[in-house]
PABAVO-161365 format. One line per 3 residues: number of its first residue (from 1); for each residue x, y, z of C-alpha. Coordinates in steps of 0.1 Angstrom, whole numbers. Each point is the difference from the previous one (the first is absolute). Last residue first. Layout:
! residues N
NUM> X:Y:Z; ...
END
This chain:
! residues 375
375> -658:283:92; 10:-31:-8; 32:-8:-3
372> 16:-5:-31; 5:-32:-28; 10:0:-34
369> -6:-31:-25; 10:-4:-36; -13:-34:-13
366> 12:-13:-35; -17:-23:-27; -7:-32:-11
363> 25:-14:-27; 25:4:23; -6:3:38
360> 4:33:18; 5:16:37; 11:36:5
357> 6:15:33; -7:34:19; 2:8:37
354> -11:29:17; 16:28:26; -11:29:-26
351> 35:4:-10; -2:-37:-10; -26:3:-22
348> 14:31:-13; 38:-18:-10; -21:-29:-14
345> -24:14:-21; 29:26:-13; 20:-32:-7
342> -25:-11:-18; -4:24:-22; 36:9:-6
339> 9:-28:-28; -7:24:-23; -24:-15:-14
336> -15:-37:11; 11:-12:-35; -14:-6:-34
333> 24:-11:-29; -19:-33:-7; -28:-21:10
330> 18:-18:22; 1:30:26; 36:17:8
327> 0:2:42; 26:35:5; 21:4:29
324> 9:36:2; -3:5:39; -8:-33:15
321> -39:-10:7; -1:-26:-23; 34:-20:9
318> -15:-29:16; -23:-7:-26; 20:-2:-26
315> 17:-36:6; -37:-12:8; -12:13:-36
312> -28:24:-2; -37:-5:-7; -11:0:-35
309> -29:19:7; -31:0:17; 0:24:27
306> 2:7:33; 4:32:22; -4:-9:38
303> -8:27:26; 2:-10:39; -7:18:31
300> 10:-12:27; -10:-10:42; 26:-27:-1
297> -8:-16:-36; -19:19:-27; -33:12:-2
294> -11:4:-36; 6:27:-32; -4:-17:-33
291> 16:9:-34; -10:-22:-28; 18:-2:-32
288> -14:-19:-30; 11:-17:-35; -19:4:-31
285> 33:18:-14; 33:-16:13; 6:12:37
282> 39:10:6; -12:44:-6; -30:-8:19
279> 18:-16:28; 28:30:0; -26:28:2
276> -18:-11:26; 29:-5:22; 8:36:-9
273> -30:13:4; -6:-16:33; 33:15:9
270> -6:38:-13; -35:-8:23; 18:-5:26
267> 23:27:-4; -30:28:-2; -21:-15:27
264> 28:2:27; -3:-25:26; -19:-15:27
261> -24:-29:-11; -35:-1:-6; -20:-22:-18
258> -34:18:5; -15:-2:-34; 3:-35:-10
255> 30:-8:-27; -7:-29:-28; 14:15:-30
252> -2:-18:-37; 20:12:-30; -2:-18:-30
249> 23:1:-24; 0:10:-40; 31:20:0
246> -12:30:-10; -28:-6:27; 22:-4:24
243> 22:30:-10; -29:24:3; -15:-15:27
240> 38:5:26; -8:32:16; -33:-8:5
237> 8:-30:15; 24:22:22; -24:18:15
234> -26:-26:7; 25:-22:18; 14:29:20
231> -39:14:10; -6:-38:10; 31:-3:18
228> -15:25:23; 27:28:18; 4:6:33
225> 32:21:7; 33:1:-10; 19:31:-18
222> 26:-3:-21; 34:17:-9; 24:-17:-22
219> 35:13:15; 9:-31:14; 35:0:-24
216> -14:-38:-14; -32:13:0; 4:29:-13
213> 20:-16:-32; -28:-26:-4; -21:30:-2
210> 21:15:-30; 2:-30:-20; -35:-9:4
207> -13:31:-9; 24:1:-33; -13:-37:-6
204> -33:12:1; 8:30:-22; 16:-18:-23
201> -30:-25:-1; -23:31:-4; 16:14:-31
198> 2:-36:-17; -41:-2:7; -5:36:-14
195> 21:-8:-29; -19:-34:-5; -34:24:2
192> 11:21:-23; 10:-20:-32; -36:-20:8
189> -16:34:-3; 21:10:-27; -10:-32:-20
186> -33:1:7; -3:36:-10; 1:31:21
183> -28:24:-5; -15:0:32; 33:16:20
180> 0:-9:36; 25:-25:-5; 24:25:-7
177> -6:21:35; 11:-32:16; 30:-5:-25
174> 14:40:13; -9:-14:35; 28:-32:-1
171> 22:24:-19; 1:23:26; 5:-29:31
168> 26:-8:-24; 17:35:3; -6:1:34
165> 16:-36:12; 26:2:-23; 20:21:22
162> -7:-24:33; 7:-34:-21; 35:17:-14
159> 12:16:38; -12:-36:18; 16:-24:-22
156> 33:21:1; -2:4:37; -10:-38:5
153> 31:-11:-20; 25:25:17; -14:-14:29
150> 9:-38:-12; 28:5:-8; 16:17:29
147> -15:-32:19; 13:-22:-23; 34:20:6
144> -5:-5:37; -4:-35:-7; 33:-4:-19
141> 12:15:28; -15:-19:30; 9:-32:-22
138> 35:10:-4; 4:5:38; -13:-32:6
135> 21:-19:-23; 29:16:12; -10:-6:38
132> -2:-37:-13; 29:-3:-18; 19:16:29
129> -16:-26:26; 14:-25:-20; 32:14:-5
126> 2:-3:39; -14:-30:5; 26:-17:-28
123> 27:18:16; -6:-16:36; -2:-31:-18
120> 34:4:-13; 13:15:30; -14:-30:19
117> 18:-26:-28; 34:13:3; -2:-3:37
114> -9:-35:8; 22:-6:-31; 29:18:19
111> -7:-18:35; 5:29:26; 11:-4:34
108> -20:19:12; -41:-2:-2; -16:17:-26
105> -34:17:0; -25:7:-30; -23:33:-12
102> 4:23:32; -31:22:8; 4:4:42
99> -23:-30:2; 28:-22:-19; 26:14:22
96> -17:-7:27; -12:-38:-7; 36:-8:-9
93> 13:15:36; -26:-17:19; 15:-34:-14
90> 30:7:8; 32:-14:-16; 28:24:6
87> 23:10:-29; -25:22:-17; -7:12:-33
84> -33:21:-11; -8:-1:-36; -15:29:-14
81> -21:6:-34; -2:41:-8; -40:3:-11
78> -6:24:27; 32:18:-5; -15:37:-15
75> -24:-2:30; 22:-3:27; -13:-13:29
72> 11:-36:-7; 39:16:-3; -6:12:40
69> -14:-31:10; 28:-22:-16; 24:25:10
66> -11:-5:42; -3:-39:-5; 40:1:-17
63> 15:14:26; 10:38:8; 30:6:18
60> 12:-32:5; -9:-28:-23; -26:-32:2
57> -24:-4:-26; 20:0:-28; -14:13:-33
54> 3:-15:-39; -24:30:-17; -5:-9:-35
51> -10:17:-29; 20:30:7; -5:38:-16
48> 32:23:13; -6:35:22; -21:-8:24
45> 4:-39:9; 38:8:2; -9:25:27
42> -19:-22:19; 28:-25:-4; 30:19:17
39> -28:8:29; -7:-37:2; 36:-12:2
36> 29:-14:-18; -13:9:-34; 6:-24:-35
33> -6:0:-35; -8:-27:-24; -8:0:-38
30> -8:-36:-5; 16:-21:-29; 2:-32:20
27> 32:3:13; -10:35:12; -21:-18:25
24> 19:-26:14; 30:21:4; -22:29:13
21> -15:-24:27; 35:-13:9; 9:34:1
18> -25:10:26; -1:-29:23; 41:12:-2
15> -6:32:14; -30:-6:25; -14:34:3
12> -27:-12:-29; -20:21:-25; -3:-14:-33
9> -15:17:-30; -8:-17:-27; -4:14:-39
6> -17:-29:-20; 6:-30:-23; -29:-26:-8
3> 21:-30:-7; -9:-21:-33; -18:-35:11
END
């Protein structure tokens, strides 16, 4: 096995012992420095880097135990491997050295083979700690870089979408005005309708981006008060009625009046609108989407959006609430739009202190459920 060579400081007031240790270690290839007192050893440790300190327990003026305690109190020397040596075979001394932070203990006289093995073991442990420390430092640096890049990306996205929102709202307003012109022929009306849907999709994406960003920074303010889920369901169904008709999907609702929860009505309406919109997009023409409110477990109210679509694969289901994750429909290129709608839903429901989850069976359909505290 290849020998790991290191820089070693030998501290012993016994000149013969120091010479023997130096001869054995230098013959292997280690770089050896010696000191005859604890004070001299501490001065050397402050001025030069060493891998291993071989320290005699019993020395005049400042013994090895005192030196060991001082060294272990210096953060800069925390990785220094320390091997204590003594001519006294005393288990209490061994225990005391290990408790003070020594890595190993050797009795005099030394067996050269044992000495070499202990040095190699000490160096191996030190190298391992150094590699581990470097790995953690690299990971911390990379993590910080990723945080900076993520912050830069988020700020850029926020700036772009914020600047797009006003002109896009103006475009939608103009399209609304054009749609009132009675003289438009069928082709023009169809083109206008397509443009209107595209603009609304972009506006929805912008709103999702801004709201997700606000929630992440805890800047989105909402009011928690008694909200009737029946009103939320009615408003959300109105929001997606045109899309459902266009897709040939039947909307069913079952939300009795009085199904009240504590929450923000506008925010919850957006959540249900998002869930309904996704369900409609993934349901083939002739299918159905049902939204119902009912009592849930542990005194909660539960709202479910269920479709008769193609279902979501199990490997995709666990990711549906992740940012920018998109589930692709088997019917073609249609996906869950920006990949932010469900992320927004999850963050909004959790901000209300609720939970949201999804279940799906391929070929049967999917169900998205959230639960909130009753009002």
